[in-house]
Every structure is written in C-alpha cells, then in structure tokens.
C-alpha positions in Angstrom: 0.1 0.1 0.0 1.3 3.5 -1.0 0.7 6.4 1.4 0.2 9.7 -0.4 2.0 12.6 0.5 -0.4 15.3 0.9 1.6 17.8 3.4 5.0 18.6 2.7 6.8 20.9 5.9 9.5 22.8 4.8 12.1 24.2 7.6 12.8 27.4 6.3 16.2 29.6 7.7 16.7 32.0 4.7 19.8 30.7 3.8 20.7 29.7 -0.1 20.5 26.0 1.2 16.9 26.5 2.3 16.2 28.6 -0.8 16.9 25.5 -2.8 14.8 23.1 -0.7 12.2 25.4 -0.7 12.2 25.4 -4.6 12.5 21.7 -4.5 9.7 20.7 -2.4 7.0 23.9 -4.2 8.0 21.4 -7.3 7.6 18.1 -5.6 4.4 19.4 -3.9 3.0 20.6 -7.5 3.6 17.5 -8.9 2.1 15.6 -6.3 -0.7 17.7 -5.7 -0.1 18.3 -1.9 0.1 21.4 0.2 3.1 22.9 2.0 3.7 24.4 5.3 6.8 26.8 5.8 8.1 27.5 9.3 10.8 29.5 10.6 12.4 28.7 14.3 13.5 31.5 15.8 16.3 30.4 18.3 15.8 31.4 21.9 19.3 30.7 23.7 17.6 31.7 27.0 14.4 29.8 26.5 15.8 27.4 28.8 16.6 29.4 31.6 20.0 28.2 31.9 21.9 31.8 31.3 19.0 33.9 32.6 21.1 34.1 36.6 24.4 34.7 34.3 23.6 37.6 31.4 21.4 39.9 31.2 20.1 41.1 27.7 18.0 44.3 28.2 14.8 44.1 25.9 15.2 40.6 25.3 11.2 40.6 24.8 11.7 43.4 22.0 14.3 41.5 20.6 12.8 38.2 20.0 9.4 40.1 19.1 11.6 42.0 16.3 12.8 38.6 15.3 9.7 36.9 15.1 8.0 40.0 12.9 11.0 39.8 10.5 10.9 36.2 9.7 7.0 36.5 9.6 7.5 39.4 7.0 10.2 36.8 5.0 8.1 33.8 5.0 5.1 35.8 3.9 7.2 37.2 1.1 8.2 33.7 0.2 4.4 32.4 -0.2 4.0 33.4 -3.9 7.1 31.8 -4.7 5.1 28.6 -3.8 1.4 29.4 -4.5 2.8 30.7 -8.1 2.9 27.1 -9.0 -0.5 26.3 -8.1 0.3 24.6 -4.6 -1.4 26.1 -1.4 0.7 27.2 1.2 0.8 28.4 4.7 3.7 30.1 6.5 4.4 29.9 10.6 7.2 31.5 13.1 7.9 29.4 15.9 10.6 30.0 18.8 12.7 27.5 20.3 16.2 25.2 19.5 15.7 24.7 15.6 15.7 20.9 15.2 13.6 20.4 18.5 11.1 22.6 17.4 11.0 21.3 13.8 10.4 17.6 15.2 8.0 19.0 17.5 5.9 20.7 14.7 6.2 17.8 12.6 4.5 15.6 15.1 1.2 18.0 15.4 1.1 19.0 12.1 0.8 15.3 10.4 3.2 15.9 7.9 3.7 13.3 5.6 7.2 14.4 4.4 9.8 17.5 5.5 11.9 18.9 2.5 14.8 20.9 4.4 18.2 22.5 3.0 21.6 20.9 4.5 24.9 23.0 4.5 26.7 19.8 4.1 29.2 20.1 7.1 31.8 17.4 7.7 34.6 16.6 10.0 35.6 18.5 12.9 32.9 21.3 12.1 30.0 18.7 12.0 31.0 17.4 15.3 31.5 21.0 16.9 28.2 22.6 15.4 25.8 19.5 14.9 23.3 19.6 11.9 19.8 20.6 12.1 19.1 18.6 9.4 20.8 15.5 10.9 19.0 15.7 14.2 15.6 16.3 12.2 16.6 13.3 10.1 17.2 10.7 13.2 14.1 11.9 15.3 11.1 13.0 12.4 7.9 11.0 12.9 7.7 11.2 8.7 10.6 10.9 6.2 12.9 13.8 5.7 14.1 14.6 2.1 17.4 16.7 2.6 18.6 18.5 -0.4 22.1 19.3 -0.8 23.5 22.7 -2.9 22.9 21.7 -6.5 20.2 20.0 -7.8 20.6 20.7 -11.7 19.2 17.1 -12.8 16.1 17.3 -10.9 15.5 20.7 -12.6 16.2 19.5 -16.1 13.9 16.6 -15.5 11.4 18.8 -13.9 11.2 21.2 -16.8 11.4 18.4 -19.6 8.6 16.6 -17.3 6.4 19.7 -17.5 6.7 20.6 -20.8 6.0 17.1 -21.9 2.6 17.5 -19.3 1.8 20.6 -20.9 2.3 19.6 -24.7 0.1 16.2 -24.0 
C-alpha cells in the first residue's frame, strides 16, 4: 500500500541551502498535488533559563518580537514563490531550539514529508556544530528529504516533464 504525500513541511532559515530546498519542495508539491507549510524557528538561547542568572539582555522580549516579526514578513514574501505553482501554502514562525522545534511541529502538524536544505558540513565542524538536518532526520515522525546544494538534474528533468505534460 502506498501512502500519498499530501502535506509537506519545509523548514526555512533564509539561507541559500534553504532556498534550494524550498524550490525543490515546491516543484515536488505541485507534481504530487500536495500542500506546503513553511516554518522558521527563531532560536532563543535563553528559553531554557540556563543563562538568565548569568547574563542580562536588555529588551530581550522586544528583540524576540522583532526577530519574529522579521521572520514572518520574510516567510510571507516567499508565499508567492510557492502559490504561483498552484500549491497551497501557509507559514508559521516558532521559537525554540531549531531541530527540536521542527520535530515537534512535524509531530503536531501531521506532515507526510519534510523537505529541508543541508549545509553539507563534515569533519570537525560537523561534530562541533552539529546538524539541524541530521537531528531532524534521526527523530522526525515522517520521511525527511534533504536537498544538497546542487540539484541541476532534477531541475532539468522537471522542466522536461513539465514540457511533456503541457504538450500532452
């Protein structure tokens, strides 16, 4: 039995990697007839409370509000990139640790697939910094498709398939 992919979650961090994943997910969603949800996570290192006794950040609340507002604006600006392909899209800005928050949102949103970019770090920088994509792949409640920097073959095939579909 094949499960249909009806809802695709696309975490967006506004990087070139994220942009490539968004374009890939949009084409995939259009082809499958799926809807998409774009989510951005504002990383709040003070949310755990671990630093509050050691560090004072004036206007932290205002700073977070500004970050959330900016992210909401930027996500909203991306909506036509998706909807112009006939894909239904909604956006959401969340706060927290990015990997954990994406995983929790995937659990609560009943998504069939997550499509996200990967920075492709290896070696020591990967060990030191970790990888949001890797953490999501390991813990997500649904399949995760990671998009690397270069996807020319898919784009060529998509254009060819779209041309044949239109000509038919």
